[in-house]
C-alpha positions as CSV (number, residue, x, y, z in Angstrom):
1,M,-3.7,6.9,24.1
2,K,-6.6,8.4,26.0
3,K,-10.0,8.2,24.4
4,N,-10.9,11.2,22.3
5,Y,-7.4,12.7,23.0
6,L,-7.4,14.0,19.4
7,D,-10.3,15.4,17.4
8,N,-9.0,14.1,14.1
9,P,-6.5,11.3,14.8
10,Y,-4.1,10.6,12.0
11,Y,-2.2,7.3,12.5
12,Q,1.1,6.6,10.8
13,L,4.0,4.2,10.8
14,R,7.6,5.3,10.5
15,H,9.9,2.7,8.9
16,N,13.6,2.5,8.7
17,S,14.8,-0.3,6.4
18,Y,18.2,-1.6,5.3
19,C,16.9,-4.6,3.3
20,T,14.1,-5.7,0.9
21,T,11.0,-4.9,2.9
22,E,7.2,-5.4,2.9
23,I,5.0,-3.9,5.6
24,Y,1.5,-5.1,6.3
25,V,-1.4,-3.9,8.4
26,N,-4.0,-6.7,8.9
27,D,-2.6,-8.5,5.9
28,V,-2.9,-5.4,3.6
29,L,0.4,-4.4,2.1
30,I,1.1,-0.7,2.7
31,S,4.8,-0.3,1.9
32,T,7.5,-2.0,-0.1
33,F,11.3,-1.4,-0.6
34,K,12.4,-3.8,-3.3
35,G,14.4,-4.4,-6.5
36,E,17.3,-2.4,-7.8
37,E,16.7,0.4,-5.2
38,T,17.8,-2.0,-2.5
39,R,21.1,-2.9,-4.1
40,G,24.2,-1.8,-2.1
41,R,23.7,0.1,1.1
42,D,20.8,2.5,0.4
43,R,17.9,2.5,2.8
44,S,14.3,3.4,2.9
45,T,12.7,5.6,5.6
46,G,9.6,7.7,6.1
47,F,6.1,8.0,7.4
48,I,3.3,5.8,6.1
49,P,-0.4,6.8,6.8
50,I,-2.7,3.9,7.9
51,N,-6.1,5.4,8.6
52,Q,-7.3,4.2,5.2
53,V,-6.3,0.7,6.0
54,V,-7.5,0.2,9.6
55,L,-11.0,1.7,8.7
56,Q,-12.3,1.8,12.3
57,S,-11.3,1.6,16.0
58,G,-9.9,-1.7,17.1
59,T,-6.8,-4.0,17.3
60,Y,-4.6,-4.5,14.2
61,K,-1.7,-6.7,13.5
62,I,1.5,-5.1,12.0
63,V,4.0,-7.3,10.2
64,G,7.3,-6.3,8.7
65,K,8.8,-8.9,6.3
66,M,12.5,-8.7,5.6
67,K,14.2,-10.3,2.6
68,P,17.7,-10.0,1.2
69,R,18.7,-7.0,-0.9
70,K,19.0,-7.3,-4.7
71,G,22.1,-9.3,-5.5
72,E,22.3,-10.9,-2.0
73,E,21.1,-14.4,-1.1
74,S,20.4,-14.1,2.6
75,L,19.9,-11.8,5.6
76,T,23.2,-11.9,7.6
77,E,24.5,-10.2,10.7
78,D,25.9,-7.2,9.0
79,N,23.5,-6.4,6.1
80,A,19.9,-6.2,7.3
81,Y,17.8,-4.1,9.7
82,L,14.1,-3.1,9.9
83,G,12.6,-0.8,12.5
84,I,8.9,0.4,12.7
85,E,7.7,3.2,15.0
86,F,4.0,4.1,15.7
87,Y,2.8,7.7,15.7
88,V,-0.5,9.5,16.0
89,C,-1.3,13.2,15.6
90,N,-4.1,15.6,15.0
91,S,-4.4,15.9,11.2
92,K,-4.6,19.7,11.5
93,D,-1.7,20.2,13.8
94,W,1.1,17.7,13.2
95,D,3.9,19.8,14.7
96,N,2.3,20.1,18.2
97,T,0.5,16.8,18.5
98,L,2.7,14.1,17.0
99,T,3.4,11.4,19.6
100,Q,4.3,7.8,19.8
101,F,1.3,5.6,20.8
102,H,3.0,2.1,20.8
103,P,6.5,0.8,21.5
104,K,8.9,0.5,18.5
105,I,9.5,-2.9,17.0
106,E,12.8,-3.7,15.3
107,S,15.2,-6.4,14.2
108,P,18.6,-6.4,16.1
109,W,20.8,-3.4,15.1
110,D,23.9,-5.6,15.1
111,G,22.4,-8.2,12.8
112,L,20.1,-11.1,13.2
113,S,22.5,-13.8,14.5
114,E,26.1,-14.5,14.0
115,N,26.9,-17.4,11.6
116,I,23.2,-17.8,10.7
117,N,22.0,-16.9,7.2
118,Y,18.2,-16.2,7.1
119,P,16.3,-16.4,3.8
120,T,13.5,-14.2,5.4
121,F,12.8,-12.7,8.8
122,E,9.7,-11.1,10.3
123,I,8.9,-8.6,13.1
124,S,5.4,-8.1,14.3
125,T,3.1,-6.6,16.9
126,E,-0.5,-5.6,17.6
127,I,-1.7,-2.0,17.9
128,E,-4.8,-0.4,19.3
129,V,-6.4,2.6,17.4
130,E,-9.3,4.9,18.2
131,L,-11.0,6.6,15.3
132,P,-14.1,8.9,15.1
133,F,-15.5,7.0,12.1
134,V,-16.2,3.5,10.6
135,L,-15.2,3.5,7.0
136,D,-17.2,1.4,4.4
137,G,-14.2,-0.5,3.1
138,W,-13.8,-4.2,2.4
139,Q,-14.7,-5.6,5.8
140,N,-17.8,-7.3,4.6
141,S,-16.8,-8.0,1.0
142,E,-16.8,-11.4,-0.6
143,D,-14.0,-13.9,0.4
144,L,-12.0,-14.1,-2.8
145,S,-9.9,-17.0,-1.5
146,E,-12.9,-19.3,-2.1
147,I,-12.8,-18.7,-5.8
148,K,-10.7,-21.0,-8.0
149,E,-7.4,-19.2,-8.7
150,E,-7.6,-19.5,-12.5
151,D,-11.2,-18.1,-12.5
152,L,-10.2,-15.3,-10.1
153,F,-7.2,-14.4,-12.2
154,A,-9.4,-14.2,-15.3
155,E,-12.0,-12.0,-13.6
156,V,-9.4,-9.7,-12.1
157,L,-7.5,-9.4,-15.4
158,S,-10.8,-8.5,-17.2
159,T,-11.3,-5.6,-14.7
160,Y,-7.7,-4.4,-15.0
161,R,-8.0,-4.4,-18.8
162,Q,-11.1,-2.1,-18.5
163,I,-9.1,0.3,-16.3
164,H,-6.1,0.0,-18.6
165,A,-8.3,1.0,-21.6
166,V,-9.5,4.1,-19.7
167,M,-5.9,5.0,-18.8
168,A,-4.7,4.5,-22.4
169,S,-7.4,6.9,-23.6
170,H,-6.4,9.4,-20.9
171,N,-10.0,9.8,-19.9
172,V,-9.6,11.3,-16.4
173,T,-13.3,11.7,-15.8
174,K,-14.0,8.0,-16.4
175,F,-10.9,7.0,-14.3
176,L,-12.1,9.1,-11.4
177,E,-15.6,7.5,-11.7
178,L,-14.0,4.0,-11.5
179,S,-12.0,5.2,-8.5
180,K,-14.9,6.8,-6.6
181,E,-15.0,4.2,-3.8
182,K,-11.3,4.6,-3.1
183,M,-11.5,8.3,-3.3
184,A,-14.4,8.5,-0.9
185,L,-12.6,6.2,1.6
186,Q,-9.5,8.3,1.5
187,E,-11.4,11.6,1.8
188,Q,-13.0,10.4,5.1
189,A,-9.8,8.6,6.4
190,F,-7.7,11.8,6.1
191,Y,-10.4,14.4,6.8
192,F,-10.0,16.0,3.4
193,S,-11.2,19.6,3.2
194,E,-12.9,20.8,0.0
195,E,-9.7,22.5,-1.0
196,R,-7.8,19.2,-0.6
197,K,-10.3,17.3,-2.6
198,K,-10.0,19.9,-5.4
199,S,-6.2,19.7,-5.3
200,F,-6.4,15.9,-5.6
201,M,-8.7,16.1,-8.7
202,N,-6.5,18.8,-10.3
203,G,-3.4,16.5,-9.7
204,A,-5.1,13.6,-11.5
205,T,-6.2,15.9,-14.4
206,E,-2.7,17.2,-14.8
207,L,-1.2,13.7,-14.9
208,F,-3.7,12.4,-17.5
209,N,-3.3,15.6,-19.6
210,Q,0.4,14.7,-20.1
211,K,-0.9,11.8,-22.2
212,L,1.9,9.5,-21.2
213,E,2.3,6.2,-22.9
214,I,0.8,3.3,-21.0
215,V,2.8,0.1,-20.3
216,P,1.0,-2.9,-22.0
217,L,-0.8,-5.6,-20.0
218,D,0.6,-9.0,-20.8
219,A,-1.2,-11.8,-18.9
220,S,2.0,-14.0,-18.9
221,S,3.9,-11.3,-17.1
222,L,1.3,-10.8,-14.3
223,Q,0.6,-12.6,-11.1
224,L,-2.3,-12.5,-8.7
225,E,-1.9,-11.3,-5.1
226,I,-4.7,-11.8,-2.5
227,M,-4.5,-9.9,0.8
228,G,-6.7,-8.5,3.5
229,Y,-7.5,-12.0,4.7
230,G,-9.1,-12.8,1.4
231,K,-11.1,-9.6,0.9
232,L,-8.7,-7.7,-1.5
233,V,-6.9,-8.7,-4.7
234,R,-4.5,-7.0,-7.1
235,L,-2.3,-7.9,-10.1
236,I,1.4,-7.2,-10.0
237,R,4.1,-7.7,-12.5
238,I,6.7,-10.5,-12.1
239,D,9.2,-8.0,-10.9
240,G,6.8,-6.9,-8.2
241,S,5.9,-3.5,-9.7
242,A,2.3,-2.4,-10.3
243,A,0.4,-3.9,-13.2
244,L,-1.0,-0.5,-14.3
245,Q,1.8,2.0,-15.2
246,Y,2.4,5.0,-17.4
247,K,5.9,5.1,-18.9
248,S,8.1,7.7,-17.3
249,P,8.2,11.2,-18.9
250,D,11.9,11.2,-18.2
251,S,13.4,7.8,-17.6
252,K,16.8,9.3,-16.7
253,T,15.5,11.1,-13.6
254,Q,12.4,9.1,-12.5
255,G,10.7,5.7,-12.8
256,N,7.4,4.9,-14.3
257,V,4.2,6.3,-12.8
258,E,2.7,3.3,-11.0
259,F,-1.0,2.8,-9.9
260,D,-1.3,0.5,-6.9
261,T,-4.8,-0.8,-7.7
262,K,-6.6,-3.1,-5.2
263,L,-10.0,-4.6,-6.0
264,H,-12.8,-6.0,-3.8
265,M,-16.2,-7.5,-4.5
266,R,-19.1,-6.2,-2.4
267,S,-21.3,-8.9,-3.9
268,K,-21.0,-11.3,-6.8
269,E,-23.8,-9.4,-8.6
270,K,-21.9,-6.1,-8.4
271,G,-18.5,-7.6,-9.4
272,F,-15.1,-6.0,-8.8
273,S,-14.5,-2.4,-8.0
274,I,-11.4,-0.3,-7.0
275,I,-11.1,0.3,-3.3
């Protein structure tokens, strides 16, 4: 892509998955297709924005991890495929500016290899992006991989319990205050207008006003996940779903409302915050 070709470049990945899938940008998980939704021959496809993950101009590693579908034990020649395409557009004019900026990567359409059963498989590449900003994300945060895992789990769980209590009380003002770093990053990454910011705030308020029941936090059913080359951490449930969830208002038509909550630590003195 030519330098400054777009005023407000909006980078996206388009995935097409026929197996359990995880997609990472510089070791940050940005998309999953997992669990019961993978059973049978359903697929996952769509665009995934990445401005909020890359943070600034540079070279970034993209990894697509493939695993067997629910109920299957391996990736075989006829049951698995993953393709990832790379697009950029002007955030204010998708229809006329959307273009591919990097070659597509994919696993073989006809299967991985005849008579070979893979427990996992990966596809990867490196991309170059050019952005008009440098976002204040987790680039210079503490390296959490240097903390003993049991101590890290306890600290992260304590922070999650504080967030959980706010969600349980349906205090949207306090929740937005806890999320201000993440919100500021997203507003810059996606060039939010004042109208878009207001819409986001209204959406959060409407959700909290439903006063949905929150799913309890049980330490024994949670596990720690470190990513972003040691700079980010989150808790997930044993089934891979988000630790923080509201119960579905209608379980027959939709799943729980999940909050993918990543934490970082700018300094040991400041402690953890949502990013």
